[in-house]
Backbone as a printed PyTorch tensor [residue, N CA C, xyz], in Angstrom:
tensor([[[-16.6400, -73.0570, -53.0240],
         [-15.8600, -74.1260, -54.0920],
         [-16.6160, -75.2740, -54.0480]],

        [[-17.2920, -75.6210, -55.4870],
         [-17.7300, -76.9030, -55.9400],
         [-16.9750, -78.2370, -55.5010]],

        [[-18.0900, -78.8930, -55.3580],
         [-17.2950, -80.5530, -54.8790],
         [-16.3770, -80.8530, -55.7230]],

        [[-15.5100, -81.3900, -55.3840],
         [-14.4650, -82.0690, -55.9700],
         [-13.5720, -81.0930, -56.4830]],

        [[-13.6390, -79.7240, -56.4200],
         [-12.6820, -78.6890, -56.7370],
         [-11.7020, -78.6630, -56.1150]],

        [[-10.2260, -78.5760, -56.0900],
         [ -9.3060, -78.3520, -55.3950],
         [ -9.0520, -76.8200, -55.1210]],

        [[ -8.4660, -76.8950, -53.3260],
         [ -8.5470, -75.2790, -53.0450],
         [ -7.5430, -74.5960, -53.9170]],

        [[ -7.9060, -73.3450, -53.4720],
         [ -6.4910, -72.3020, -54.1030],
         [ -5.0900, -72.4620, -53.6970]],

        [[ -4.4030, -72.8990, -54.3560],
         [ -3.0850, -72.7880, -54.2480],
         [ -2.7230, -71.8660, -53.1570]],

        [[ -2.6380, -70.5130, -53.7990],
         [ -2.2080, -69.2120, -53.0680],
         [ -3.5730, -68.3140, -52.5710]],

        [[ -3.4130, -68.0560, -51.0910],
         [ -4.3210, -67.4560, -50.4450],
         [ -3.5620, -66.1630, -49.8780]],

        [[ -4.3710, -65.4460, -48.8930],
         [ -3.7810, -64.5490, -48.4050],
         [ -2.5930, -64.9400, -47.3230]],

        [[ -3.1810, -66.0620, -46.7950],
         [ -2.0210, -66.5480, -45.7070],
         [ -0.6510, -67.1730, -46.5290]],

        [[ -0.8900, -67.6050, -47.6980],
         [ -0.0440, -67.7800, -48.5550],
         [  1.3750, -66.8260, -48.7650]],

        [[  0.6220, -65.5290, -49.2680],
         [  1.2980, -64.7050, -49.3510],
         [  2.1750, -64.0300, -48.2430]],

        [[  1.0510, -63.5120, -47.0570],
         [  1.7600, -63.1270, -45.7510],
         [  2.7960, -63.8200, -45.2330]],

        [[  2.9770, -65.3690, -45.2810],
         [  3.7980, -66.3500, -45.0850],
         [  5.3150, -65.8580, -45.8380]],

        [[  5.0620, -66.0790, -47.1530],
         [  6.2220, -65.9060, -48.1720],
         [  6.7970, -64.5570, -47.7640]],

        [[  6.0070, -63.6810, -47.6260],
         [  6.3800, -62.2040, -46.7950],
         [  6.7420, -62.0320, -45.7690]],

        [[  6.6110, -62.8660, -45.0440],
         [  7.2510, -62.9560, -43.3500],
         [  8.0770, -63.3410, -43.6720]],

        [[  8.9110, -64.4310, -44.5950],
         [ 10.2180, -64.8750, -44.7700],
         [ 10.8880, -63.7600, -45.6290]],

        [[ 10.7460, -63.1810, -46.2470],
         [ 11.2310, -62.2960, -46.9040],
         [ 11.8470, -61.1140, -46.0150]],

        [[ 10.6010, -60.2830, -45.2330],
         [ 10.7140, -59.4900, -44.2330],
         [ 12.1050, -60.0170, -43.0480]],

        [[ 11.9280, -61.0340, -42.5630],
         [ 13.0380, -61.7660, -41.7110],
         [ 14.1840, -61.6540, -42.3930]],

        [[ 14.6060, -61.9190, -43.2910],
         [ 15.6060, -61.8700, -44.1490],
         [ 16.4190, -60.5820, -44.3950]],

        [[ 15.3780, -59.4500, -44.7360],
         [ 15.6710, -57.8100, -44.6920],
         [ 16.3450, -57.5930, -43.3990]],

        [[ 15.2960, -57.6630, -42.3550],
         [ 16.1250, -57.6490, -41.1620],
         [ 17.4150, -58.1050, -40.4340]],

        [[ 17.6510, -59.5560, -41.0390],
         [ 18.8070, -60.1610, -40.8680],
         [ 20.1310, -59.0440, -41.8340]],

        [[ 19.5430, -58.9160, -43.0840],
         [ 20.5660, -57.8400, -43.8800],
         [ 21.0150, -56.4930, -42.9920]],

        [[ 19.7740, -55.9050, -42.5710],
         [ 20.1750, -54.7610, -41.9100],
         [ 21.1150, -54.7670, -40.8420]],

        [[ 20.8460, -55.5060, -39.5750],
         [ 21.3440, -55.8030, -38.4710],
         [ 22.9910, -56.2330, -39.1580]],

        [[ 23.0350, -57.0570, -40.2190],
         [ 24.7220, -57.4730, -40.3570],
         [ 25.3860, -56.5560, -40.7850]],

        [[ 24.4240, -55.3310, -41.3440],
         [ 25.4610, -54.1480, -42.1190],
         [ 25.9470, -53.3280, -41.0040]],

        [[ 24.8080, -53.3700, -39.9810],
         [ 25.1700, -52.4330, -38.7720],
         [ 26.1060, -52.8030, -37.9450]],

        [[ 25.9530, -54.2550, -37.4240],
         [ 27.1250, -54.9570, -36.8980],
         [ 28.2120, -55.1930, -37.0390]],

        [[ 28.2100, -55.6470, -38.3120],
         [ 29.4530, -56.3210, -39.1120],
         [ 30.1200, -55.5130, -40.0060]],

        [[ 29.8710, -54.0420, -39.7790],
         [ 30.6790, -52.6050, -40.6060],
         [ 32.3730, -52.8910, -40.9920]],

        [[ 32.6780, -53.5360, -39.7140],
         [ 34.4760, -53.6560, -39.9140],
         [ 34.6340, -54.7370, -40.3130]],

        [[ 34.0000, -56.0780, -40.8610],
         [ 34.0740, -57.4530, -41.0660],
         [ 34.3700, -57.5180, -42.4660]],

        [[ 34.7740, -58.6310, -43.0270],
         [ 34.8510, -58.7290, -44.6670],
         [ 33.5990, -58.9810, -45.0310]],

        [[ 33.7250, -58.5300, -46.4520],
         [ 32.5790, -58.9850, -47.2430],
         [ 31.8540, -60.1230, -46.8650]],

        [[ 32.8710, -61.1580, -46.9110],
         [ 32.1870, -62.7010, -46.8000],
         [ 31.8010, -62.7750, -45.7930]],

        [[ 32.4710, -62.4410, -44.4340],
         [ 31.8760, -62.3740, -43.3640],
         [ 30.7730, -61.4540, -42.9190]],

        [[ 30.3140, -60.6140, -43.6810],
         [ 28.9910, -59.9370, -43.6270],
         [ 28.0340, -60.3280, -44.1630]],

        [[ 28.0000, -61.6610, -45.3510],
         [ 27.3070, -62.1260, -45.8420],
         [ 26.8900, -63.3220, -44.6430]],

        [[ 27.9680, -63.7300, -44.0420],
         [ 27.7910, -64.8260, -43.1350],
         [ 26.8400, -64.3940, -41.9990]],

        [[ 27.2480, -62.8590, -41.5090],
         [ 26.2340, -62.3510, -40.6100],
         [ 24.8790, -62.2650, -41.2010]],

        [[ 24.5830, -62.1560, -41.9050],
         [ 23.5060, -61.8750, -42.7760],
         [ 22.5910, -63.2690, -42.4190]],

        [[ 23.2350, -64.0310, -42.6100],
         [ 22.7270, -65.3160, -42.9920],
         [ 22.3730, -66.0650, -41.0600]],

        [[ 23.5000, -65.7030, -40.4570],
         [ 23.2540, -65.9250, -38.6680],
         [ 22.1460, -65.1250, -37.9900]],

        [[ 22.0620, -63.9900, -38.4820],
         [ 20.7430, -62.9530, -37.7900],
         [ 19.5750, -63.7520, -38.5670]],

        [[ 19.5200, -64.1480, -39.6720],
         [ 18.2820, -64.4730, -40.4750],
         [ 18.0000, -65.6180, -40.0070]],

        [[ 19.0330, -67.2570, -39.6320],
         [ 18.4300, -68.0570, -38.8290],
         [ 18.3160, -67.9850, -37.2040]],

        [[ 19.1850, -67.0720, -36.6190],
         [ 18.4370, -66.5920, -35.2940],
         [ 17.1930, -66.1860, -35.2130]],

        [[ 16.5880, -65.1380, -36.0990],
         [ 15.2510, -64.7690, -36.0770],
         [ 14.5810, -65.6070, -36.0920]],

        [[ 14.6560, -66.8050, -37.3770],
         [ 13.4930, -67.8400, -37.7620],
         [ 13.5010, -68.6220, -36.5970]],

        [[ 14.6190, -69.1380, -35.8860],
         [ 14.5070, -69.9840, -34.8840],
         [ 13.7670, -69.4860, -33.7220]],

        [[ 13.9670, -68.0830, -33.5830],
         [ 13.4690, -67.3940, -32.0740],
         [ 11.7100, -67.1160, -32.6050]],

        [[ 11.5520, -66.7480, -33.5670],
         [ 10.3880, -65.8900, -33.9910],
         [  9.1700, -66.9470, -34.2560]],

        [[  9.9100, -67.6540, -35.2060],
         [  8.9120, -68.8680, -35.8100],
         [  8.6430, -70.2610, -35.3350]],

        [[  9.7130, -70.8370, -35.1300],
         [ 10.3370, -72.1320, -34.3200],
         [  9.9200, -71.8800, -32.9510]],

        [[ 10.0750, -71.0960, -32.2500],
         [ 10.2600, -70.9530, -30.8070],
         [  8.5950, -71.0910, -30.5500]],

        [[  7.4660, -70.1080, -31.0060],
         [  5.9940, -70.0590, -31.0530],
         [  5.7280, -71.4810, -31.5560]],

        [[  6.3250, -72.3350, -32.7190],
         [  5.9860, -73.4610, -32.9550],
         [  5.9700, -74.2230, -31.5170]],

        [[  6.9020, -74.3790, -31.2470],
         [  7.5130, -75.4070, -30.0490],
         [  6.3980, -75.1500, -29.0000]],

        [[  5.8260, -74.0300, -28.5460],
         [  5.1530, -73.8120, -27.5110],
         [  3.9690, -74.1430, -27.7620]],

        [[  3.2650, -73.9020, -29.0960],
         [  2.0960, -74.3570, -29.4660],
         [  1.8550, -75.8170, -29.5960]],

        [[  3.1140, -76.6150, -29.7040],
         [  3.0730, -78.1610, -29.8780],
         [  3.3810, -78.3850, -28.4250]],

        [[  3.6630, -78.0400, -27.5330],
         [  3.7560, -78.2030, -25.9770],
         [  2.2470, -77.8950, -25.1850]],

        [[  1.3510, -77.0030, -25.7230],
         [  0.2380, -76.7940, -25.2200],
         [ -0.8360, -77.5120, -25.5610]],

        [[ -0.5570, -77.8550, -26.8170],
         [ -1.6300, -78.5920, -27.8170],
         [ -1.1370, -78.7330, -29.1370]],

        [[ -1.3970, -78.0680, -30.1720],
         [ -0.7550, -78.3940, -31.2930],
         [ -1.3960, -77.2470, -32.3760]],

        [[ -0.4690, -76.9910, -33.5240],
         [ -0.7940, -76.3890, -34.4840],
         [ -2.2460, -75.8940, -35.1760]],

        [[ -2.7830, -77.5070, -35.0970],
         [ -3.8000, -77.5960, -35.9300],
         [ -5.2190, -76.7300, -35.1420]],

        [[ -5.1050, -76.9790, -33.9450],
         [ -6.0340, -76.3560, -32.9810],
         [ -5.8330, -74.8270, -32.4680]],

        [[ -4.4540, -74.3640, -33.2040],
         [ -4.3000, -72.8470, -32.5830],
         [ -4.8040, -71.8730, -33.4450]],

        [[ -4.8050, -70.8140, -32.5910],
         [ -5.2740, -69.7460, -33.0640],
         [ -4.0690, -68.4210, -33.3830]],

        [[ -4.2160, -67.6680, -34.2110],
         [ -3.4540, -66.4600, -34.1350],
         [ -2.5690, -66.7200, -35.6360]],

        [[ -1.8050, -65.2690, -36.1640],
         [ -1.0920, -65.2580, -37.4570],
         [ -0.2560, -66.2250, -37.5610]],

        [[  0.7910, -66.5690, -36.3560],
         [  1.7620, -67.5440, -36.2440],
         [  1.3740, -68.7540, -36.2860]],

        [[  0.2880, -69.1570, -36.0060],
         [ -0.5450, -70.3670, -36.0500],
         [ -0.5710, -70.8870, -37.3830]],

        [[ -1.1470, -69.4990, -37.8650],
         [ -1.5690, -69.8830, -39.6430],
         [ -0.5610, -69.9080, -40.3950]],

        [[  0.5630, -69.4600, -40.2090],
         [  1.5400, -69.6290, -41.0340],
         [  2.2810, -70.8990, -41.1660]],

        [[  2.0200, -71.7260, -39.9560],
         [  2.2710, -72.9280, -39.6460],
         [  1.6710, -74.1270, -40.3780]],

        [[ -0.0750, -73.5480, -40.0430],
         [ -0.9440, -74.0580, -40.8700],
         [ -0.6700, -74.5880, -42.4920]],

        [[ -0.1920, -73.1620, -42.6620],
         [  0.3420, -72.9620, -44.1890],
         [  1.2970, -74.1630, -44.6480]],

        [[  2.5080, -74.1890, -43.8860],
         [  3.3290, -75.0580, -44.0080],
         [  2.9580, -76.3290, -43.8400]],

        [[  1.9460, -76.8160, -43.0050],
         [  1.6360, -78.1450, -42.7190],
         [  0.5960, -78.8030, -43.7780]],

        [[  0.3290, -77.9810, -44.8180],
         [ -0.1010, -78.4880, -45.9380],
         [  0.8640, -79.4380, -46.9290]],

        [[  2.3310, -78.9510, -46.6550],
         [  3.2980, -79.8430, -47.3670],
         [  3.8340, -80.8200, -46.4230]],

        [[  3.9980, -80.9160, -44.7360],
         [  3.9730, -81.4660, -44.2770],
         [  3.1450, -81.3560, -42.6700]],

        [[  2.5820, -82.5640, -42.8200],
         [  1.4610, -82.5600, -42.0120],
         [  1.8110, -82.9060, -40.4930]],

        [[  3.1500, -83.2400, -40.0800],
         [  3.7450, -83.6090, -39.1040],
         [  3.7730, -82.3530, -38.4250]],

        [[  3.7630, -81.1030, -38.7490],
         [  3.8220, -79.8480, -37.7900],
         [  2.4180, -79.4410, -37.5230]],

        [[  1.8530, -79.8710, -37.7870],
         [  0.0080, -79.6690, -37.3840],
         [ -0.3790, -80.7050, -36.2820]],

        [[  0.3520, -81.7550, -36.1240],
         [ -0.1380, -82.3450, -34.8740],
         [  1.0230, -82.7920, -33.9640]],

        [[  2.0280, -82.2460, -33.6060],
         [  3.2780, -82.1940, -32.6300],
         [  3.7310, -83.7400, -32.8010]],

        [[  4.2290, -84.1150, -33.7930],
         [  4.8030, -85.1450, -34.2280],
         [  5.8270, -85.1100, -33.1250]],

        [[  6.2050, -86.1640, -32.1720],
         [  7.1880, -86.1610, -31.0880],
         [  8.8560, -85.6730, -31.5590]],

        [[  9.3290, -86.2380, -32.7770],
         [ 10.4090, -86.1250, -33.6480],
         [ 10.6310, -84.8590, -33.7570]],

        [[  9.6740, -84.4170, -34.6500],
         [  9.6060, -82.6950, -34.9830],
         [  9.7740, -81.9060, -33.7710]],

        [[  8.9770, -81.8490, -32.7710],
         [  9.0430, -81.1420, -31.6770],
         [ 10.5890, -81.2930, -30.8820]],

        [[ 10.7560, -82.5600, -30.8050],
         [ 11.9300, -82.7670, -29.7870],
         [ 13.2110, -81.9560, -30.9640]],

        [[ 13.2320, -82.1350, -32.1160],
         [ 14.3170, -81.1430, -32.9080],
         [ 14.3010, -79.9280, -32.9740]],

        [[ 12.6940, -79.1450, -32.9750],
         [ 12.7250, -77.9930, -32.8920],
         [ 13.0250, -77.4690, -31.4690]],

        [[ 12.5000, -78.0140, -30.4210],
         [ 12.9900, -77.6690, -29.2620],
         [ 14.6290, -77.3510, -28.8320]],

        [[ 15.1860, -78.4150, -29.5940],
         [ 16.6060, -78.6780, -29.3020],
         [ 17.1170, -77.4620, -30.2140]],

        [[ 16.5290, -77.3580, -31.4590],
         [ 17.1070, -75.9460, -32.6760],
         [ 16.6640, -74.5650, -32.2240]],

        [[ 15.4480, -74.5780, -31.1720],
         [ 15.2850, -73.0350, -31.0730],
         [ 16.5790, -72.7260, -29.5540]],

        [[ 16.3830, -73.5350, -28.6000],
         [ 17.3460, -73.2850, -27.7200],
         [ 18.6820, -73.6850, -27.8920]],

        [[ 19.0610, -74.4100, -28.5270],
         [ 20.6410, -74.5890, -29.1460],
         [ 21.1600, -73.7520, -30.4130]],

        [[ 20.6790, -74.1710, -31.2240],
         [ 21.0530, -73.2720, -32.6060],
         [ 20.7710, -71.8830, -32.5730]],

        [[ 19.4250, -71.5940, -31.7220],
         [ 19.4540, -70.0760, -31.7480],
         [ 20.3290, -69.3170, -31.1350]],

        [[ 20.7780, -70.1260, -29.8230],
         [ 22.0900, -69.2820, -28.9590],
         [ 23.3820, -69.1660, -29.8950]],

        [[ 23.5460, -70.7650, -30.4000],
         [ 25.1070, -70.7190, -31.0240],
         [ 25.0260, -69.6080, -32.3260]],

        [[ 24.1770, -69.4160, -32.9140],
         [ 23.7780, -68.5320, -33.7220],
         [ 24.2980, -66.9900, -33.3330]],

        [[ 23.8430, -66.5160, -32.0730],
         [ 23.9500, -65.3680, -31.4960],
         [ 25.4190, -65.6760, -31.3150]],

        [[ 25.7970, -66.3780, -30.6710],
         [ 27.2390, -66.3730, -30.1960],
         [ 28.1260, -66.3810, -31.3860]],

        [[ 28.1070, -67.1190, -32.4630],
         [ 28.8470, -66.8900, -33.4710],
         [ 28.7170, -65.5240, -34.1820]],

        [[ 27.6360, -64.7230, -34.3250],
         [ 27.6450, -63.1840, -34.3890],
         [ 28.5790, -62.5830, -33.7000]],

        [[ 28.7050, -62.6860, -32.3800],
         [ 29.4480, -62.0650, -31.3840],
         [ 30.8390, -62.7080, -31.8530]],

        [[ 31.0880, -63.5840, -32.0190],
         [ 32.4460, -64.4930, -32.0280],
         [ 33.3800, -63.6470, -33.5530]],

        [[ 32.2840, -63.7440, -34.6560],
         [ 32.9790, -63.1220, -35.7960],
         [ 33.0140, -61.1690, -35.6540]],

        [[ 32.2540, -60.7510, -35.0360],
         [ 32.2700, -59.3480, -34.7940],
         [ 33.7400, -59.4000, -34.2030]],

        [[ 33.5330, -59.7010, -33.1210],
         [ 34.6500, -59.3000, -32.0660],
         [ 36.1860, -60.1730, -32.4760]],

        [[ 35.9710, -60.8450, -33.7870],
         [ 37.1460, -61.8970, -34.0040],
         [ 37.5050, -62.5460, -33.1050]],

        [[ 36.8190, -63.5270, -32.2280],
         [ 37.2850, -64.4600, -31.4460],
         [ 37.7810, -65.9000, -31.6970]],

        [[ 38.7190, -66.3160, -31.0520],
         [ 39.7220, -67.5490, -31.1200],
         [ 38.5090, -68.7850, -31.3160]],

        [[ 37.3440, -68.8640, -30.7950],
         [ 36.5910, -69.8990, -30.6640],
         [ 35.6290, -69.5130, -31.7970]],

        [[ 35.6250, -68.7760, -32.9320],
         [ 34.6760, -68.5120, -33.8720],
         [ 34.5680, -70.0040, -34.5290]],

        [[ 35.5900, -70.5000, -35.1400],
         [ 35.5940, -71.7160, -35.8590],
         [ 34.8450, -72.8900, -35.1860]],

        [[ 35.1580, -73.0950, -33.7500],
         [ 34.7050, -73.9550, -33.0570],
         [ 32.9620, -74.4110, -33.1960]],

        [[ 32.4660, -72.8040, -32.7870],
         [ 31.2440, -72.5220, -32.5800],
         [ 30.1290, -72.5400, -33.9930]],

        [[ 30.9420, -72.2250, -35.1230],
         [ 30.3180, -72.3230, -36.6700],
         [ 30.5590, -73.7910, -36.8680]],

        [[ 31.4590, -74.7650, -36.4420],
         [ 31.3500, -76.0060, -37.2230],
         [ 30.2740, -76.5470, -36.3260]],

        [[ 30.0900, -76.6190, -34.9220],
         [ 29.1430, -76.7820, -34.0540],
         [ 27.9400, -76.8540, -34.5000]],

        [[ 27.5830, -75.4150, -34.9800],
         [ 26.2750, -75.1110, -35.2700],
         [ 25.9340, -75.2540, -36.5500]],

        [[ 26.7170, -75.6800, -37.4540],
         [ 26.3730, -76.0730, -38.7730],
         [ 26.2840, -77.8460, -38.6000]],

        [[ 26.7410, -78.5350, -37.9070],
         [ 26.5890, -79.8860, -37.5970],
         [ 25.1180, -80.3180, -37.1340]],

        [[ 24.9180, -79.4420, -35.9780],
         [ 23.6160, -79.1110, -35.1700],
         [ 22.5330, -78.9310, -36.5400]],

        [[ 22.7910, -78.2390, -37.5450],
         [ 21.6610, -77.6860, -38.6070],
         [ 21.6680, -79.0310, -39.6460]],

        [[ 22.5650, -79.4070, -39.9350],
         [ 22.7150, -80.6820, -40.7410],
         [ 21.7460, -81.6290, -40.1780]],

        [[ 22.3820, -81.8140, -39.0190],
         [ 21.3740, -83.4110, -38.3600],
         [ 19.9010, -83.2250, -38.2200]],

        [[ 19.8080, -81.5490, -37.7730],
         [ 18.2130, -81.4630, -37.5580],
         [ 17.5240, -81.5000, -38.8600]],

        [[ 18.0820, -81.4340, -39.8980],
         [ 17.4450, -81.6270, -41.4550],
         [ 17.5890, -83.1120, -41.8090]],

        [[ 18.1650, -83.3970, -41.4650],
         [ 18.3450, -85.3560, -41.5140],
         [ 17.3790, -85.8450, -41.0200]],

        [[ 17.0940, -85.4180, -39.5970],
         [ 16.3290, -86.0520, -38.7320],
         [ 14.7940, -85.6090, -39.1440]],

        [[ 14.7580, -84.4290, -39.6510],
         [ 13.2260, -84.1050, -40.0010],
         [ 12.6730, -84.7360, -41.0600]],

        [[ 13.6180, -85.2900, -41.7130],
         [ 13.2310, -85.9440, -43.2370],
         [ 13.2720, -87.2660, -43.3020]],

        [[ 14.4560, -88.0180, -42.6950],
         [ 14.9230, -89.4950, -42.8840],
         [ 13.7270, -90.2280, -42.2620]],

        [[ 13.2580, -89.9830, -40.4400],
         [ 12.2700, -90.8940, -40.3000],
         [ 10.5870, -90.8740, -41.2690]],

        [[ 10.4110, -89.8680, -41.6470],
         [  9.5870, -89.9570, -42.9300],
         [  9.9950, -90.6490, -43.9270]],

        [[ 11.0190, -90.5500, -44.7830],
         [ 11.1450, -91.1160, -45.9440],
         [ 11.4800, -92.4890, -45.7450]],

        [[ 11.6090, -93.4690, -44.4050],
         [ 11.7600, -94.7180, -44.1620],
         [ 10.3820, -95.1540, -44.2310]],

        [[  9.5680, -94.6970, -43.8260],
         [  8.2780, -95.5330, -43.9680],
         [  7.1870, -94.7920, -45.2230]],

        [[  7.6160, -94.1790, -46.0330],
         [  7.0880, -94.0990, -47.5440],
         [  7.0220, -92.3970, -47.6600]],

        [[  7.1830, -91.5920, -47.1660],
         [  6.9810, -90.2480, -46.6220],
         [  5.4060, -89.9630, -46.7210]],

        [[  4.4590, -90.8360, -46.0200],
         [  3.2350, -90.6960, -45.8580],
         [  2.7640, -89.3800, -45.5880]],

        [[  3.7340, -88.5390, -44.6980],
         [  3.0470, -86.9420, -44.2610],
         [  3.3490, -86.0730, -45.3770]],

        [[  4.3660, -86.2520, -46.2690],
         [  4.9560, -84.9310, -47.1940],
         [  3.7520, -84.9610, -48.3110]],

        [[  3.1890, -83.6700, -48.4430],
         [  2.3960, -83.6410, -49.9250],
         [  3.4250, -82.6570, -50.9970]],

        [[  3.7240, -83.4830, -51.9800],
         [  4.5030, -82.9640, -53.0890],
         [  3.7120, -82.9590, -54.4020]],

        [[  2.7340, -82.6550, -54.4370],
         [  1.5640, -82.5780, -55.4920],
         [  1.5140, -81.6130, -56.3300]],

        [[  2.3550, -80.6170, -55.9350],
         [  2.2590, -79.2870, -56.6330],
         [  3.8190, -78.4100, -56.4460]],

        [[  4.0520, -77.6370, -57.6780],
         [  5.3220, -77.0180, -57.1950],
         [  5.4150, -76.1900, -55.8270]],

        [[  4.3340, -75.6850, -55.3370],
         [  4.6130, -74.6550, -54.4270],
         [  4.9230, -75.3230, -53.1050]],

        [[  4.7470, -76.6520, -52.8950],
         [  4.7110, -77.3610, -51.6130],
         [  6.3240, -77.9890, -51.7220]],

        [[  5.9720, -78.7010, -52.9470],
         [  7.5380, -79.5090, -52.9760],
         [  8.8130, -78.6730, -53.2210]],

        [[  8.9370, -77.6390, -54.1440],
         [  9.6200, -76.7700, -54.3700],
         [ 10.2760, -75.5370, -53.4940]],

        [[  9.1970, -75.0260, -53.0600],
         [  9.3210, -73.7200, -52.0580],
         [  9.1690, -74.1810, -50.5050]],

        [[  8.1000, -75.0330, -50.3930],
         [  7.9240, -75.2830, -48.8280],
         [  9.1800, -76.1280, -48.2290]],

        [[  9.1380, -77.3860, -49.3150],
         [ 10.1810, -78.5380, -48.6040],
         [ 11.4090, -78.5270, -49.1780]],

        [[ 11.5370, -78.0610, -50.2250],
         [ 13.0190, -78.2370, -51.1600],
         [ 13.7800, -77.2160, -50.9310]],

        [[ 13.1980, -76.0670, -50.9550],
         [ 13.8350, -74.4380, -50.8020],
         [ 14.1910, -74.3270, -49.1690]],

        [[ 12.9630, -74.1450, -48.4360],
         [ 12.8340, -73.4410, -47.2940],
         [ 13.9540, -74.4990, -46.2770]],

        [[ 13.6600, -75.9710, -46.6870],
         [ 14.8570, -76.6320, -45.7950],
         [ 15.8260, -77.0220, -46.1170]],

        [[ 15.6750, -76.4190, -47.8750],
         [ 17.4980, -76.7800, -48.4940],
         [ 18.5430, -75.4470, -47.9080]],

        [[ 17.9630, -74.5910, -47.9720],
         [ 18.8300, -73.4750, -47.8110],
         [ 19.8980, -73.8120, -46.4950]],

        [[ 18.8790, -74.4210, -45.2480],
         [ 19.3960, -75.0480, -44.0880],
         [ 20.3140, -76.3480, -44.3650]],

        [[ 20.6840, -76.7350, -45.5590],
         [ 21.7770, -77.7050, -45.7800],
         [ 22.8020, -76.9120, -46.6880]],

        [[ 22.2410, -76.3790, -47.3840],
         [ 23.3190, -75.7460, -48.3830],
         [ 24.2550, -74.4970, -47.8390]],

        [[ 23.9080, -73.6100, -46.8820],
         [ 24.4250, -72.7540, -46.0430],
         [ 25.3610, -73.5520, -45.0920]],

        [[ 24.8760, -74.0100, -44.1450],
         [ 25.4890, -75.0350, -43.2210],
         [ 27.1000, -75.4960, -43.9370]],

        [[ 26.6860, -76.1600, -44.8960],
         [ 27.8360, -76.6000, -45.7300],
         [ 28.6610, -75.9710, -46.2640]],

        [[ 28.3820, -74.7760, -46.8610],
         [ 29.1740, -73.6810, -47.2700],
         [ 29.9810, -73.3800, -46.2500]],

        [[ 29.1760, -72.8630, -44.7580],
         [ 30.1650, -72.3260, -43.7820],
         [ 31.1610, -73.2810, -42.9800]],

        [[ 30.5510, -75.0850, -43.2740],
         [ 31.8030, -75.8240, -42.7270],
         [ 33.0040, -75.9850, -44.0180]],

        [[ 32.7630, -75.3010, -45.1070],
         [ 34.1360, -75.4340, -46.2820],
         [ 34.7010, -74.2890, -45.8830]],

        [[ 34.4010, -72.9100, -45.3380],
         [ 34.9100, -71.6500, -45.3230],
         [ 35.5840, -72.1720, -43.9020]],

        [[ 34.9110, -73.0230, -42.8850],
         [ 35.7300, -73.0330, -41.8880],
         [ 37.0810, -73.8790, -41.7550]],

        [[ 36.7600, -75.0390, -42.7110],
         [ 37.8120, -76.1490, -43.0210],
         [ 39.1340, -75.1910, -43.8830]],

        [[ 38.7600, -74.3400, -44.6170],
         [ 39.8220, -73.5500, -45.3250],
         [ 40.5930, -72.4160, -44.4540]],

        [[ 39.4990, -71.9420, -43.5880],
         [ 40.4930, -71.1360, -42.7330],
         [ 41.0540, -71.9040, -41.3820]],

        [[ 40.5900, -72.7860, -41.2020],
         [ 41.5290, -73.7110, -40.1910],
         [ 42.8920, -74.1370, -41.0660]],

        [[ 42.9960, -74.9670, -42.3110],
         [ 43.7540, -75.1640, -42.8260],
         [ 45.1440, -73.6320, -43.2680]],

        [[ 44.6890, -72.7140, -43.3420],
         [ 45.3280, -71.9780, -43.6560],
         [ 46.1850, -71.3710, -42.1610]],

        [[ 45.4900, -71.1380, -41.3240],
         [ 45.8240, -71.0460, -39.9260],
         [ 46.9590, -72.1020, -39.4500]],

        [[ 46.8070, -73.1900, -40.1850],
         [ 47.7710, -74.5500, -39.6930],
         [ 48.9030, -74.5040, -40.3550]],

        [[ 48.8440, -73.3950, -41.6880],
         [ 50.1570, -73.8780, -42.4280],
         [ 50.4990, -72.8480, -42.2740]],

        [[ 50.2150, -71.5610, -41.5960],
         [ 50.8630, -70.1670, -41.8920],
         [ 51.8270, -70.2380, -40.8330]],

        [[ 51.7470, -70.6600, -39.6920],
         [ 53.0710, -70.8260, -38.6210],
         [ 54.0890, -71.7160, -39.3060]],

        [[ 53.8900, -72.7000, -39.6520],
         [ 54.8250, -73.3230, -40.4910],
         [ 55.5300, -72.8790, -41.2940]],

        [[ 55.0520, -72.1780, -42.4770],
         [ 55.8200, -71.2600, -42.8960],
         [ 56.9640, -70.0730, -42.1050]],

        [[ 55.9160, -69.7780, -41.4170],
         [ 56.5830, -68.7300, -40.7360],
         [ 57.9800, -68.9790, -39.9840]],

        [[ 58.0510, -70.1360, -39.4420],
         [ 59.0650, -71.0190, -38.6490],
         [ 60.4620, -71.6260, -39.6300]],

        [[ 60.0460, -71.6200, -40.8590],
         [ 61.2340, -72.0280, -41.8450],
         [ 62.2180, -70.8720, -42.1190]]])
């Protein structure tokens, strides 16, 4: 590469990283179809998200937490380290064990990953605590998203690289935005279902 020339935006690692995300979603889709065959169409899509959510927490964020606790991503080797180094091009905090990020990810892996699987069970088995778990999980996901970015925004976003469309729109906005949009939609679903359950007994008693 000539002096002053920008590094290539798309590399093999970029492609592998994006394909890994697609593969995780595909696995979540297959699990949801197999496990949720008796659920409604809407809840089958909820299960797709929950399986994908749990897969990401355990297979991507779990190794990130480990690498960050024993060292950092920047000095780690291996396929998952390369994936996180790719994301670190958009947000440098993920490369050097930022304490806020590691703390959030530790909670996300342990709590959110477990809640996602518990919610899968609650939906498939039609448990009474389904919406309690769903609301708790969604609030945790939204809080995690806020605390991931707000501390950096308050100091002028020095760690965020928004110089090109891939880092801004795909890595930062899309891959973080889905953990805002989907939990928001699930909160709306819980609101509507709980309101419906509250209204039904009143109509029945008239």
